[in-house]
C-alpha positions in Angstrom: 96.0 87.6 112.7 93.7 88.5 115.6 93.5 86.0 118.5 89.8 85.7 118.5 90.0 85.3 121.9 90.8 88.7 123.1 87.6 91.4 123.1 87.5 93.9 119.9 85.9 96.3 121.8 88.4 99.4 121.7 89.9 98.1 118.5 89.1 101.0 116.2 90.9 98.9 113.3 88.2 96.1 113.6 85.1 97.2 116.5 81.7 97.4 114.5 83.2 97.0 110.8 82.1 93.9 109.5 79.0 92.9 107.7 79.4 89.6 108.1 82.2 87.6 110.2 83.2 84.2 109.5 84.0 81.2 112.1 85.6 78.3 109.9 86.9 75.5 111.6 88.1 78.1 114.6 86.2 77.1 117.4 87.1 73.0 117.7 90.7 74.3 118.5 89.6 76.5 121.5 88.7 75.0 124.9 85.2 74.6 125.1 84.9 77.0 128.2 85.8 79.9 125.9 84.1 79.0 122.6 80.8 81.5 124.2 83.9 84.3 124.9 85.3 83.7 121.2 81.9 84.1 119.4 81.1 87.2 121.6 84.3 88.6 120.6 83.9 87.5 117.1 80.4 89.0 117.1 82.1 92.6 118.2 83.5 93.6 115.0 79.7 93.5 113.8 78.2 96.5 112.8 74.5 96.5 114.1 72.7 93.9 112.2 75.5 92.4 111.0 75.9 88.4 110.9 77.9 86.0 112.0 78.6 82.7 110.5 80.6 79.6 111.5 81.2 76.0 110.3 83.3 73.6 112.7 83.4 69.8 113.2 81.5 67.8 115.4 82.9 66.8 118.5 84.5 63.3 117.0 83.0 63.2 113.5 83.9 61.8 110.5 86.4 64.7 109.6 87.7 65.3 112.5 89.1 61.7 113.3 89.9 61.6 109.9 92.5 64.9 110.5 93.7 63.5 113.7 94.4 60.2 112.5 96.3 61.6 109.8 98.7 63.9 112.5 98.7 61.0 114.8 96.9 63.1 117.4 94.7 60.6 119.9 91.3 62.3 120.3 89.8 61.8 124.2 87.2 58.9 123.5 83.7 60.1 124.6 82.0 59.0 127.6 
């Protein structure tokens, strides 16, 4: 496992090694102010021309609300 909030530049294990990188339900677990940095760091694992794919919850979508209620977590109400 690797921390998506840490730069991969200089990490010879991961830097520019992949053709495709996937962020599946990762961004919703990160502070919104750090999402751009996380996507940038994930893209550093890609070879030139590689593809970054992501899928996540939309803020307050049904799946996120159901998951949070099952885990007894309260989401801030939208303003």
